[in-house]
N, CA, C and O atoms as CSV, one atom per row, in Angstrom:
chain,resi,resn,atom,element,x,y,z
A,1,UNK,N,N,92.354,106.838,91.821
A,1,UNK,CA,C,91.767,106.378,93.069
A,1,UNK,C,C,91.986,104.880,93.218
A,1,UNK,O,O,91.921,104.140,92.236
A,2,UNK,N,N,92.238,104.444,94.412
A,2,UNK,CA,C,92.484,103.037,94.712
A,2,UNK,C,C,91.147,102.410,95.109
A,2,UNK,O,O,90.657,102.636,96.215
A,3,UNK,N,N,90.565,101.629,94.213
A,3,UNK,CA,C,89.233,101.075,94.462
A,3,UNK,C,C,89.259,99.643,94.947
A,3,UNK,O,O,88.428,99.260,95.771
A,4,UNK,N,N,90.179,98.850,94.464
A,4,UNK,CA,C,90.142,97.420,94.710
A,4,UNK,C,C,91.055,96.974,95.849
A,4,UNK,O,O,91.384,95.793,95.963
A,5,UNK,N,N,91.460,97.924,96.689
A,5,UNK,CA,C,92.265,97.625,97.859
A,5,UNK,C,C,91.535,98.198,99.064
A,5,UNK,O,O,91.184,99.378,99.081
A,6,UNK,N,N,91.306,97.360,100.074
A,6,UNK,CA,C,90.571,97.790,101.260
A,6,UNK,C,C,91.559,98.167,102.368
A,6,UNK,O,O,92.559,97.483,102.584
A,7,UNK,N,N,91.264,99.251,103.054
A,7,UNK,CA,C,92.052,99.687,104.202
A,7,UNK,C,C,91.171,99.615,105.440
A,7,UNK,O,O,90.086,100.196,105.460
A,8,UNK,N,N,91.623,98.907,106.475
A,8,UNK,CA,C,90.849,98.840,107.710
A,8,UNK,C,C,90.930,100.190,108.423
A,8,UNK,O,O,91.808,101.007,108.142
A,9,UNK,N,N,90.005,100.404,109.339
A,9,UNK,CA,C,90.012,101.633,110.137
A,9,UNK,C,C,91.323,101.766,110.923
A,9,UNK,O,O,91.863,102.864,111.057
A,10,UNK,N,N,91.834,100.628,111.445
A,10,UNK,CA,C,93.090,100.662,112.204
A,10,UNK,C,C,94.254,101.101,111.316
A,10,UNK,O,O,95.123,101.857,111.752
A,11,UNK,N,N,94.269,100.624,110.073
A,11,UNK,CA,C,95.351,101.007,109.151
A,11,UNK,C,C,95.287,102.499,108.841
A,11,UNK,O,O,96.307,103.187,108.878
A,12,UNK,N,N,94.096,102.997,108.537
A,12,UNK,CA,C,93.937,104.424,108.224
A,12,UNK,C,C,94.329,105.275,109.435
A,12,UNK,O,O,94.997,106.299,109.287
A,13,UNK,N,N,93.916,104.855,110.621
A,13,UNK,CA,C,94.244,105.608,111.838
A,13,UNK,C,C,95.760,105.657,112.049
A,13,UNK,O,O,96.303,106.707,112.396
A,14,UNK,N,N,96.445,104.526,111.842
A,14,UNK,CA,C,97.900,104.491,112.030
A,14,UNK,C,C,98.615,105.310,110.958
A,14,UNK,O,O,99.580,106.012,111.259
A,15,UNK,N,N,98.153,105.227,109.716
A,15,UNK,CA,C,98.750,106.021,108.639
A,15,UNK,C,C,98.617,107.506,108.950
A,15,UNK,O,O,99.579,108.261,108.804
A,16,UNK,N,N,97.425,107.928,109.379
A,16,UNK,CA,C,97.212,109.338,109.723
A,16,UNK,C,C,98.079,109.761,110.907
A,16,UNK,O,O,98.590,110.881,110.936
A,17,UNK,N,N,98.244,108.871,111.876
A,17,UNK,CA,C,99.093,109.165,113.025
A,17,UNK,C,C,100.550,109.346,112.590
A,17,UNK,O,O,101.220,110.281,113.029
A,18,UNK,N,N,101.031,108.458,111.735
A,18,UNK,CA,C,102.403,108.571,111.239
A,18,UNK,C,C,102.596,109.844,110.422
A,18,UNK,O,O,103.612,110.527,110.551
A,19,UNK,N,N,101.616,110.155,109.582
A,19,UNK,CA,C,101.734,111.348,108.741
A,19,UNK,C,C,101.674,112.638,109.552
A,19,UNK,O,O,102.187,113.669,109.117
A,20,UNK,N,N,101.052,112.585,110.723
A,20,UNK,CA,C,100.967,113.791,111.557
A,20,UNK,C,C,102.339,114.227,112.063
A,20,UNK,O,O,102.502,115.362,112.510
A,21,UNK,N,N,103.327,113.334,111.998
A,21,UNK,CA,C,104.679,113.669,112.440
A,21,UNK,C,C,105.563,114.124,111.277
A,21,UNK,O,O,106.716,114.502,111.485
A,22,UNK,N,N,105.032,114.089,110.068
A,22,UNK,CA,C,105.785,114.465,108.867
A,22,UNK,C,C,105.394,115.866,108.418
A,22,UNK,O,O,104.459,116.464,108.950
A,23,UNK,N,N,106.121,116.380,107.433
A,23,UNK,CA,C,105.799,117.689,106.869
A,23,UNK,C,C,104.406,117.670,106.262
A,23,UNK,O,O,103.969,116.653,105.724
A,24,UNK,N,N,103.719,118.784,106.349
A,24,UNK,CA,C,102.389,118.907,105.759
A,24,UNK,C,C,102.464,118.598,104.264
A,24,UNK,O,O,103.389,119.035,103.579
A,25,UNK,N,N,101.494,117.851,103.770
A,25,UNK,CA,C,101.466,117.484,102.360
A,25,UNK,C,C,102.178,116.182,102.043
A,25,UNK,O,O,102.244,115.783,100.880
A,26,UNK,N,N,102.714,115.506,103.064
A,26,UNK,CA,C,103.386,114.230,102.832
A,26,UNK,C,C,102.361,113.126,102.598
A,26,UNK,O,O,101.219,113.207,103.051
A,27,UNK,N,N,102.793,112.100,101.882
A,27,UNK,CA,C,101.969,110.940,101.589
A,27,UNK,C,C,102.599,109.694,102.211
A,27,UNK,O,O,103.804,109.650,102.461
A,28,UNK,N,N,101.766,108.688,102.456
A,28,UNK,CA,C,102.224,107.368,102.872
A,28,UNK,C,C,102.219,106.503,101.613
A,28,UNK,O,O,101.186,106.370,100.957
A,29,UNK,N,N,103.360,105.920,101.276
A,29,UNK,CA,C,103.478,105.141,100.045
A,29,UNK,C,C,103.552,103.649,100.368
A,29,UNK,O,O,104.289,103.223,101.257
A,30,UNK,N,N,102.764,102.864,99.617
A,30,UNK,CA,C,102.821,101.409,99.686
A,30,UNK,C,C,103.283,100.923,98.320
A,30,UNK,O,O,102.728,101.319,97.294
A,31,UNK,N,N,104.296,100.069,98.307
A,31,UNK,CA,C,104.817,99.551,97.045
A,31,UNK,C,C,105.191,98.081,97.204
A,31,UNK,O,O,105.393,97.593,98.316
A,32,UNK,N,N,105.276,97.396,96.088
A,32,UNK,CA,C,105.797,96.041,96.053
A,32,UNK,C,C,107.115,96.099,95.292
A,32,UNK,O,O,107.197,96.606,94.173
A,33,UNK,N,N,108.144,95.560,95.945
A,33,UNK,CA,C,109.479,95.579,95.338
A,33,UNK,C,C,110.013,94.156,95.271
A,33,UNK,O,O,109.630,93.294,96.060
A,34,UNK,N,N,110.903,93.928,94.316
A,34,UNK,CA,C,111.570,92.641,94.243
A,34,UNK,C,C,112.516,92.485,95.409
A,34,UNK,O,O,113.145,93.450,95.843
A,35,UNK,N,N,112.619,91.262,95.921
A,35,UNK,CA,C,113.545,91.011,97.020
A,35,UNK,C,C,112.951,90.087,98.053
A,35,UNK,O,O,111.876,89.521,97.854
A,36,UNK,N,N,113.645,89.938,99.144
A,36,UNK,CA,C,113.212,89.024,100.184
A,36,UNK,C,C,113.477,87.590,99.776
A,36,UNK,O,O,113.916,87.334,98.655
A,37,UNK,N,N,113.217,86.665,100.660
A,37,UNK,CA,C,113.540,85.268,100.373
A,37,UNK,C,C,112.505,84.585,99.484
A,37,UNK,O,O,112.740,83.466,99.027
A,38,UNK,N,N,111.364,85.231,99.226
A,38,UNK,CA,C,110.337,84.615,98.374
A,38,UNK,C,C,110.129,85.339,97.044
A,38,UNK,O,O,109.298,84.910,96.243
A,39,UNK,N,N,110.856,86.419,96.790
A,39,UNK,CA,C,110.784,87.082,95.494
A,39,UNK,C,C,110.252,88.504,95.510
A,39,UNK,O,O,110.735,89.350,94.758
A,40,UNK,N,N,109.253,88.784,96.365
A,40,UNK,CA,C,108.681,90.132,96.466
A,40,UNK,C,C,108.548,90.502,97.932
A,40,UNK,O,O,108.476,89.634,98.801
A,41,UNK,N,N,108.517,91.813,98.200
A,41,UNK,CA,C,108.261,92.275,99.562
A,41,UNK,C,C,107.509,93.600,99.519
A,41,UNK,O,O,107.623,94.371,98.566
A,42,UNK,N,N,106.745,93.840,100.566
A,42,UNK,CA,C,106.009,95.089,100.684
A,42,UNK,C,C,106.951,96.160,101.206
A,42,UNK,O,O,107.812,95.892,102.044
A,43,UNK,N,N,106.781,97.371,100.703
A,43,UNK,CA,C,107.613,98.490,101.111
A,43,UNK,C,C,106.701,99.637,101.536
A,43,UNK,O,O,105.814,100.041,100.785
A,44,UNK,N,N,106.917,100.154,102.730
A,44,UNK,CA,C,106.145,101.281,103.266
A,44,UNK,C,C,107.104,102.442,103.463
A,44,UNK,O,O,108.154,102.289,104.088
A,45,UNK,N,N,106.741,103.607,102.927
A,45,UNK,CA,C,107.616,104.773,103.046
A,45,UNK,C,C,106.783,106.051,103.007
A,45,UNK,O,O,105.561,106.011,102.861
A,46,UNK,N,N,107.462,107.168,103.139
A,46,UNK,CA,C,106.819,108.474,103.043
A,46,UNK,C,C,107.323,109.169,101.795
A,46,UNK,O,O,108.472,108.987,101.391
A,47,UNK,N,N,106.459,109.967,101.187
A,47,UNK,CA,C,106.824,110.653,99.955
A,47,UNK,C,C,106.171,112.027,99.966
A,47,UNK,O,O,105.035,112.189,100.412
A,48,UNK,N,N,106.899,112.998,99.475
A,48,UNK,CA,C,106.339,114.361,99.407
A,48,UNK,C,C,105.619,114.607,98.096
A,48,UNK,O,O,104.811,115.532,98.003
A,49,UNK,N,N,105.895,113.789,97.063
A,49,UNK,CA,C,105.328,114.042,95.743
A,49,UNK,C,C,104.705,112.791,95.144
A,49,UNK,O,O,105.271,111.701,95.215
A,50,UNK,N,N,103.538,112.966,94.557
A,50,UNK,CA,C,102.906,111.887,93.800
A,50,UNK,C,C,103.543,111.837,92.413
A,50,UNK,O,O,103.837,112.875,91.820
A,51,UNK,N,N,103.751,110.637,91.908
A,51,UNK,CA,C,104.290,110.447,90.568
A,51,UNK,C,C,103.132,110.300,89.570
A,51,UNK,O,O,101.981,110.106,89.961
A,52,UNK,N,N,103.455,110.393,88.298
A,52,UNK,CA,C,102.443,110.369,87.240
A,52,UNK,C,C,101.607,109.082,87.259
A,52,UNK,O,O,100.406,109.127,86.992
A,53,UNK,N,N,102.223,107.945,87.568
A,53,UNK,CA,C,101.497,106.670,87.539
A,53,UNK,C,C,100.928,106.265,88.901
A,53,UNK,O,O,100.426,105.150,89.043
A,54,UNK,N,N,100.994,107.147,89.905
A,54,UNK,CA,C,100.477,106.825,91.235
A,54,UNK,C,C,98.961,106.880,91.291
A,54,UNK,O,O,98.325,107.744,90.688
A,55,UNK,N,N,98.404,105.936,92.031
A,55,UNK,CA,C,96.993,105.980,92.383
A,55,UNK,C,C,96.931,106.571,93.788
A,55,UNK,O,O,97.784,106.282,94.627
A,56,UNK,N,N,95.925,107.393,94.037
A,56,UNK,CA,C,95.846,108.112,95.313
A,56,UNK,C,C,94.530,107.795,96.008
A,56,UNK,O,O,93.463,107.841,95.396
A,57,UNK,N,N,94.621,107.476,97.292
A,57,UNK,CA,C,93.454,107.292,98.157
A,57,UNK,C,C,93.726,108.098,99.419
A,57,UNK,O,O,94.605,107.751,100.208
A,58,UNK,N,N,92.975,109.167,99.605
A,58,UNK,CA,C,93.213,110.094,100.707
A,58,UNK,C,C,94.669,110.537,100.670
A,58,UNK,O,O,95.060,111.271,99.762
A,59,UNK,N,N,95.482,110.111,101.634
A,59,UNK,CA,C,96.884,110.511,101.687
A,59,UNK,C,C,97.816,109.315,101.461
A,59,UNK,O,O,98.949,109.298,101.942
A,60,UNK,N,N,97.316,108.310,100.713
A,60,UNK,CA,C,98.055,107.092,100.437
A,60,UNK,C,C,98.363,107.021,98.945
A,60,UNK,O,O,97.484,107.239,98.111
A,61,UNK,N,N,99.614,106.716,98.617
A,61,UNK,CA,C,100.036,106.553,97.227
A,61,UNK,C,C,100.417,105.102,96.967
A,61,UNK,O,O,101.076,104.464,97.788
A,62,UNK,N,N,99.994,104.588,95.809
A,62,UNK,CA,C,100.419,103.265,95.347
A,62,UNK,C,C,100.661,103.381,93.849
A,62,UNK,O,O,99.778,103.810,93.107
A,63,UNK,N,N,101.860,102.999,93.400
A,63,UNK,CA,C,102.124,103.055,91.968
A,63,UNK,C,C,101.263,102.001,91.254
A,63,UNK,O,O,100.864,101.007,91.861
A,64,UNK,N,N,100.985,102.223,89.976
A,64,UNK,CA,C,100.056,101.374,89.239
A,64,UNK,C,C,100.482,99.916,89.222
A,64,UNK,O,O,99.643,99.033,89.402
A,65,UNK,N,N,101.762,99.642,89.011
A,65,UNK,CA,C,102.236,98.255,88.978
A,65,UNK,C,C,101.988,97.560,90.320
A,65,UNK,O,O,101.538,96.415,90.352
A,66,UNK,N,N,102.280,98.247,91.417
A,66,UNK,CA,C,102.033,97.666,92.742
A,66,UNK,C,C,100.539,97.495,92.990
A,66,UNK,O,O,100.118,96.491,93.566
A,67,UNK,N,N,99.734,98.464,92.561
A,67,UNK,CA,C,98.282,98.383,92.746
A,67,UNK,C,C,97.713,97.163,92.039
A,67,UNK,O,O,96.812,96.510,92.566
A,68,UNK,N,N,98.226,96.842,90.848
A,68,UNK,CA,C,97.765,95.652,90.134
A,68,UNK,C,C,98.075,94.386,90.928
A,68,UNK,O,O,97.272,93.454,90.950
A,69,UNK,N,N,99.240,94.350,91.581
A,69,UNK,CA,C,99.625,93.187,92.391
A,69,UNK,C,C,98.908,93.147,93.735
A,69,UNK,O,O,98.872,92.105,94.390
A,70,UNK,N,N,98.337,94.278,94.148
A,70,UNK,CA,C,97.604,94.364,95.416
A,70,UNK,C,C,96.085,94.240,95.237
A,70,UNK,O,O,95.338,94.284,96.214
A,71,UNK,N,N,95.639,94.086,94.006
A,71,UNK,CA,C,94.203,94.030,93.724
A,71,UNK,C,C,93.518,92.968,94.598
A,71,UNK,O,O,93.949,91.816,94.641
A,72,UNK,N,N,92.457,93.367,95.286
A,72,UNK,CA,C,91.716,92.463,96.158
A,72,UNK,C,C,92.280,92.345,97.567
A,72,UNK,O,O,91.743,91.595,98.383
A,73,UNK,N,N,93.351,93.071,97.866
A,73,UNK,CA,C,94.014,92.975,99.173
A,73,UNK,C,C,93.324,93.815,100.237
A,73,UNK,O,O,92.552,94.727,99.945
A,74,UNK,N,N,93.633,93.471,101.483
A,74,UNK,CA,C,93.206,94.273,102.629
A,74,UNK,C,C,94.457,94.683,103.394
A,74,UNK,O,O,95.293,93.846,103.735
A,75,UNK,N,N,94.576,95.981,103.660
A,75,UNK,CA,C,95.694,96.517,104.435
A,75,UNK,C,C,95.188,96.768,105.850
A,75,UNK,O,O,94.212,97.491,106.052
A,76,UNK,N,N,95.856,96.167,106.823
A,76,UNK,CA,C,95.462,96.287,108.222
A,76,UNK,C,C,96.684,96.701,109.040
A,76,UNK,O,O,97.814,96.607,108.562
A,77,UNK,N,N,96.459,97.153,110.258
A,77,UNK,CA,C,97.530,97.436,111.193
A,77,UNK,C,C,97.291,96.544,112.402
A,77,UNK,O,O,96.240,96.624,113.039
A,78,UNK,N,N,98.263,95.696,112.718
A,78,UNK,CA,C,98.091,94.730,113.806
A,78,UNK,C,C,99.080,95.013,114.928
A,78,UNK,O,O,100.216,95.430,114.702
A,79,UNK,N,N,98.609,94.771,116.137
A,79,UNK,CA,C,99.440,94.922,117.329
A,79,UNK,C,C,99.577,93.544,117.948
A,79,UNK,O,O,98.600,92.967,118.425
A,80,UNK,N,N,100.813,93.011,117.937
A,80,UNK,CA,C,101.082,91.677,118.447
A,80,UNK,C,C,102.211,91.729,119.458
A,80,UNK,O,O,102.906,92.739,119.565
A,81,UNK,N,N,102.397,90.656,120.195
A,81,UNK,CA,C,103.477,90.612,121.178
A,81,UNK,C,C,104.846,90.805,120.544
A,81,UNK,O,O,105.744,91.374,121.165
A,82,UNK,N,N,105.012,90.335,119.310
A,82,UNK,CA,C,106.313,90.468,118.647
A,82,UNK,C,C,106.509,91.837,118.012
A,82,UNK,O,O,107.588,92.133,117.498
A,83,UNK,N,N,105.479,92.672,118.041
A,83,UNK,CA,C,105.596,94.024,117.503
A,83,UNK,C,C,104.367,94.439,116.724
A,83,UNK,O,O,103.505,93.619,116.409
A,84,UNK,N,N,104.299,95.712,116.420
A,84,UNK,CA,C,103.194,96.279,115.654
A,84,UNK,C,C,103.635,96.443,114.210
A,84,UNK,O,O,104.789,96.775,113.941
A,85,UNK,N,N,102.708,96.207,113.272
A,85,UNK,CA,C,103.085,96.339,111.873
A,85,UNK,C,C,101.852,96.408,110.977
A,85,UNK,O,O,100.744,96.048,111.373
A,86,UNK,N,N,102.086,96.880,109.762
A,86,UNK,CA,C,101.048,96.807,108.747
A,86,UNK,C,C,101.046,95.381,108.212
A,86,UNK,O,O,102.103,94.788,107.997
A,87,UNK,N,N,99.864,94.841,108.001
A,87,UNK,CA,C,99.725,93.490,107.477
A,87,UNK,C,C,98.844,93.561,106.239
A,87,UNK,O,O,97.761,94.146,106.270
A,88,UNK,N,N,99.308,92.969,105.162
A,88,UNK,CA,C,98.542,92.956,103.924
A,88,UNK,C,C,98.088,91.531,103.649
A,88,UNK,O,O,98.909,90.623,103.520
A,89,UNK,N,N,96.781,91.342,103.559
A,89,UNK,CA,C,96.204,90.055,103.164
A,89,UNK,C,C,95.943,90.140,101.674
A,89,UNK,O,O,95.002,90.801,101.233
A,90,UNK,N,N,96.785,89.466,100.899
A,90,UNK,CA,C,96.746,89.562,99.451
A,90,UNK,C,C,96.300,88.228,98.860
A,90,UNK,O,O,97.010,87.230,98.987
A,91,UNK,N,N,95.120,88.195,98.208
A,91,UNK,CA,C,94.632,86.935,97.649
A,91,UNK,C,C,95.466,86.432,96.468
A,91,UNK,O,O,95.327,85.274,96.075
A,92,UNK,N,N,96.318,87.267,95.902
A,92,UNK,CA,C,97.158,86.854,94.775
A,92,UNK,C,C,98.441,86.137,95.222
A,92,UNK,O,O,99.152,85.560,94.399
A,93,UNK,N,N,98.729,86.177,96.515
A,93,UNK,CA,C,99.937,85.560,97.044
A,93,UNK,C,C,99.838,84.037,96.968
A,93,UNK,O,O,98.861,83.439,97.420
A,94,UNK,N,N,100.862,83.431,96.392
A,94,UNK,CA,C,100.911,81.966,96.291
A,94,UNK,C,C,101.577,81.350,97.522
A,94,UNK,O,O,101.163,80.294,98.001
A,95,UNK,N,N,102.607,82.018,98.024
A,95,UNK,CA,C,103.302,81.539,99.217
A,95,UNK,C,C,104.038,82.702,99.864
A,95,UNK,O,O,104.246,83.744,99.242
A,96,UNK,N,N,104.431,82.512,101.123
A,96,UNK,CA,C,105.221,83.541,101.797
A,96,UNK,C,C,106.292,82.855,102.626
A,96,UNK,O,O,106.215,81.657,102.900
A,97,UNK,N,N,107.283,83.626,103.016
A,97,UNK,CA,C,108.379,83.058,103.801
A,97,UNK,C,C,107.957,82.959,105.269
A,97,UNK,O,O,106.906,83.469,105.657
A,98,UNK,N,N,108.769,82.313,106.060
A,98,UNK,CA,C,108.471,82.124,107.472
A,98,UNK,C,C,108.376,83.418,108.259
A,98,UNK,O,O,107.631,83.492,109.236
A,99,UNK,N,N,109.119,84.440,107.848
A,99,UNK,CA,C,109.089,85.705,108.592
A,99,UNK,C,C,107.858,86.536,108.225
A,99,UNK,O,O,107.524,87.487,108.932
A,100,UNK,N,N,107.180,86.187,107.126
A,100,UNK,CA,C,105.972,86.905,106.729
A,100,UNK,C,C,106.208,88.226,106.023
A,100,UNK,O,O,105.258,88.965,105.762
A,101,UNK,N,N,107.466,88.536,105.706
A,101,UNK,CA,C,107.780,89.813,105.077
A,101,UNK,C,C,107.796,89.699,103.558
A,101,UNK,O,O,107.404,90.640,102.868
A,102,UNK,N,N,108.240,88.567,103.024
A,102,UNK,CA,C,108.290,88.414,101.578
A,102,UNK,C,C,107.313,87.335,101.115
A,102,UNK,O,O,106.845,86.511,101.899
A,103,UNK,N,N,107.022,87.370,99.807
A,103,UNK,CA,C,106.007,86.472,99.272
A,103,UNK,C,C,106.271,86.229,97.790
A,103,UNK,O,O,107.091,86.908,97.171
A,104,UNK,N,N,105.566,85.255,97.240
A,104,UNK,CA,C,105.643,84.998,95.797
A,104,UNK,C,C,104.253,85.074,95.216
A,104,UNK,O,O,103.258,84.860,95.908
A,105,UNK,N,N,104.196,85.383,93.925
A,105,UNK,CA,C,102.919,85.503,93.219
A,105,UNK,C,C,102.779,84.389,92.200
A,105,UNK,O,O,101.769,84.315,91.501
């Protein structure tokens, strides 16, 4: 179970909306991967299977390594003039790039 990561109502609503278009039993996966101009980036995808090291919250999967890097974070869904997106407020982030997609720890 994912205890130390908060999901806003808007994020949960959007995740459920996205999953309603996928095959029954699909999960929404949040991960942190190396890359981007600051070293790390958030990755959002769909997955049909939970892995052994995944933490599960409702229909959301986060692998243990990513969950450790997301500890204390809030996942939100924002609607802005430049587009709609998931936004993660991560207190462990030291800096982020100008585009807001990648960050460093």
